[in-house]
C-alpha positions in Angstrom: 1.2 7.4 88.7 -0.8 8.8 85.9 -4.8 8.8 86.2 -7.4 10.1 83.9 -11.0 11.0 85.0 -14.0 11.4 83.0 -12.2 12.1 79.9 -14.3 13.6 77.0 -13.1 14.5 73.5 -14.7 15.3 70.3 -13.8 16.5 66.9 -15.8 18.9 64.5 -16.4 16.9 61.1 -16.4 18.7 57.7 -20.1 18.4 57.3 -20.6 20.3 60.8 -21.3 17.2 62.7 -19.5 16.5 65.8 -17.9 13.1 66.5 -17.5 11.9 70.3 -14.6 10.0 70.5 -14.1 9.5 74.1 -17.1 9.7 76.2 -16.1 9.9 79.9 -13.2 7.5 80.2 -11.6 6.6 83.5 -8.3 4.9 84.1 -5.3 4.5 86.7 -1.6 3.3 85.8 0.5 2.8 89.1 4.0 3.3 89.4 5.8 0.4 88.1 3.0 -0.8 86.4 2.9 -1.6 82.3 -0.5 -1.4 80.9 -1.8 -2.3 77.3 -4.3 0.1 75.8 -6.2 -2.0 73.2 -9.2 -1.6 71.1 -10.3 -1.4 67.4 -9.3 1.3 65.1 -11.5 4.4 65.7 -12.0 3.4 69.5 -10.0 6.3 70.7 -6.6 5.0 71.6 -4.7 7.8 70.0 -6.7 10.6 71.2 -6.4 9.1 74.7 -2.6 9.0 74.4 -2.3 12.4 73.2 -4.2 13.7 76.1 -2.3 11.7 78.5 0.8 12.7 77.1 -0.2 16.4 77.2 0.1 16.9 73.4 -3.7 17.7 73.5 -5.2 20.1 76.1 -8.7 20.3 74.1 -11.0 17.7 76.3 -13.2 17.6 79.1 -12.0 15.7 82.2 -8.9 15.6 84.5 -5.6 14.1 83.9 -3.5 13.6 87.3 0.2 12.9 87.0 2.3 12.0 90.1 -0.6 13.2 92.1 -1.0 16.6 90.4 -4.1 17.8 88.4 -2.7 19.0 85.1 -3.4 22.5 84.4 -4.6 23.0 80.5 -2.1 25.5 79.5 0.8 25.1 76.9 3.5 26.5 79.4 2.4 23.9 82.3 2.1 21.0 79.6 5.7 21.5 78.5 7.1 21.9 82.0 5.2 18.7 83.2 6.2 16.9 79.7 9.9 17.7 80.0 10.3 16.8 83.7 7.9 13.8 84.0 6.7 12.2 80.8 8.7 9.9 78.6 7.3 9.6 74.9 7.7 6.8 72.5 5.7 7.5 69.3 5.8 6.6 65.6 8.4 8.4 63.7 11.2 8.3 66.1 11.6 11.9 66.3 15.3 11.6 66.8 17.3 14.5 66.0 19.4 13.7 62.9 22.3 15.8 63.4 22.9 14.3 66.8 24.8 11.1 67.7 22.9 8.3 69.5 24.7 9.4 72.8 23.5 13.1 72.2 19.9 12.1 71.4 19.5 10.3 74.7 21.2 13.0 76.3 19.1 15.7 75.1 16.3 15.4 77.8 18.6 15.6 80.7 20.2 18.8 79.1 16.5 20.5 78.9 16.2 19.7 82.7 19.6 21.2 83.6 21.2 17.9 84.7 25.0 18.2 85.4 27.4 17.2 82.7 29.2 14.5 84.7 25.7 13.2 85.9 24.4 13.2 82.3 27.4 11.1 80.9 27.0 8.6 83.7 23.2 8.1 83.2 23.4 8.0 79.6 26.4 5.6 79.3 24.4 3.2 81.9 21.0 3.4 79.9 23.0 2.7 76.6 24.6 -0.4 78.2 21.0 -1.8 79.5 19.4 -1.4 75.8 22.8 -2.8 74.1 23.8 0.8 72.6 27.3 1.3 73.7 28.8 0.4 70.1 26.6 3.0 68.4 27.4 5.6 70.8 28.9 7.9 68.1 26.4 6.8 65.2 23.9 9.2 63.8 20.1 8.0 63.2 20.6 7.7 59.5 23.5 5.1 60.2 21.1 2.8 62.3 18.7 0.2 61.5 15.0 0.6 62.2 15.0 -1.5 65.1 18.2 0.1 66.6 16.6 3.6 66.5 13.6 2.4 68.2 16.0 1.3 71.2 17.4 4.9 71.1 13.9 6.4 71.4 13.1 4.2 74.4 16.4 5.0 75.9 15.6 8.5 75.5 12.1 8.2 76.9 13.5 6.5 79.9 16.5 8.6 80.5 14.9 11.2 83.0 13.4 8.3 85.0 10.3 9.8 84.2 6.9 9.4 86.3 4.9 8.1 83.3 6.0 6.9 79.8 3.4 6.8 76.9 4.0 4.8 74.0 2.1 4.3 70.7 2.4 1.2 68.9 6.2 1.0 69.7 7.0 -2.4 68.1 4.9 -2.0 64.8 6.5 -3.4 61.6 9.3 -5.1 63.6 9.8 -8.8 63.1 8.8 -11.1 66.0 12.4 -11.5 67.5 13.0 -7.6 67.4 9.6 -7.0 68.8 10.0 -9.4 71.7 13.4 -7.9 72.6 11.9 -4.4 72.6 8.8 -5.4 74.6 11.4 -6.9 77.3 13.3 -3.9 77.3 10.1 -1.5 77.7 8.7 -3.6 80.5 11.9 -4.1 82.5 12.6 -0.4 82.3 9.2 0.5 83.5 9.3 -1.9 86.5 12.9 -1.1 87.4 12.4 2.8 87.2 8.9 2.6 88.8 7.4 4.5 85.9 3.7 4.1 85.0 3.9 2.8 81.3 0.8 3.0 79.1 1.1 1.3 75.6 -1.2 1.4 73.1 -1.0 -1.7 70.9 -2.4 -4.1 68.4 0.5 -6.6 69.3 -0.9 -9.8 71.1 2.7 -10.7 72.7 3.2 -7.0 73.8 -0.3 -6.9 75.5 0.5 -10.4 76.8 3.5 -8.9 78.6 1.9 -6.2 80.4 0.5 -6.4 83.8 -3.1 -5.4 82.6 -5.0 -4.3 79.4 -7.5 -1.4 79.2 -10.0 -2.1 76.3 -11.3 0.9 74.6 -14.6 0.4 72.2 -16.7 3.2 70.8 -15.0 5.6 73.1 -15.7 3.9 76.4 -13.6 1.8 78.5 -15.3 -1.6 78.5 -13.2 -3.8 80.4 -9.9 -4.0 82.6 -8.1 -7.3 82.1 -5.6 -8.2 84.8 -3.3 -10.5 83.1 -2.3 -12.5 86.2 -5.9 -14.2 86.1 -5.4 -15.6 82.7 -2.9 -17.7 80.9 -0.8 -15.3 79.0 -0.4 -17.6 76.0 -4.3 -17.4 75.8 -4.5 -13.5 75.9 -5.7 -13.0 72.3 -8.7 -15.2 73.4 -9.6 -13.3 76.3 -10.0 -10.0 74.5 -13.4 -9.0 73.3 -12.4 -8.5 69.7 -8.8 -10.0 69.9 -6.3 -7.1 69.6 
């Protein structure tokens, strides 16, 4: 479970004005729930993701992960992120000198999982994501779509409490995007991770359990998709996606 309470975030602009990007935002993502975070450019999506993923501790309010309130210290953030949070962010951040197997295995090493258990878990994850034949490939030998699957595998390998994703299917073709969306939602449900995805992709949002809308720094609506026809999700949103 990941919860954020009364989150406020501002930036100091070059002309000394203060820009309030988040204005008292609240939300809750339960275990096994996949939630889309939608809103127009500048609505605060990326700022909220960075706070929920503990990459930014300069904010007001509270973040609660797995029932524990986050302490705003770098050491605490590193420990919680390593043990309880999986990240799917643009740029992939794969280690270029590592193979696919080693990239997926790396979070388990950081958490001191025994080698025999690491191998079993990595091979199981690779099988689920269709990565077995790429086991010994390095990132520069892979297509964009396959690299994204490796990032998804790495994000879920620790069986995290929460997974935070920023535009995970951007620039993929429709077939590749649907395949990756299906993998993320199935893994989130299977592993009981609370998954929060910032997206402008209508099909991805429609595959989620719920949509949180941000506009001008406020949550303006929570849309449970069980209540609408998923094929009409775009029409149900205040500004599309």
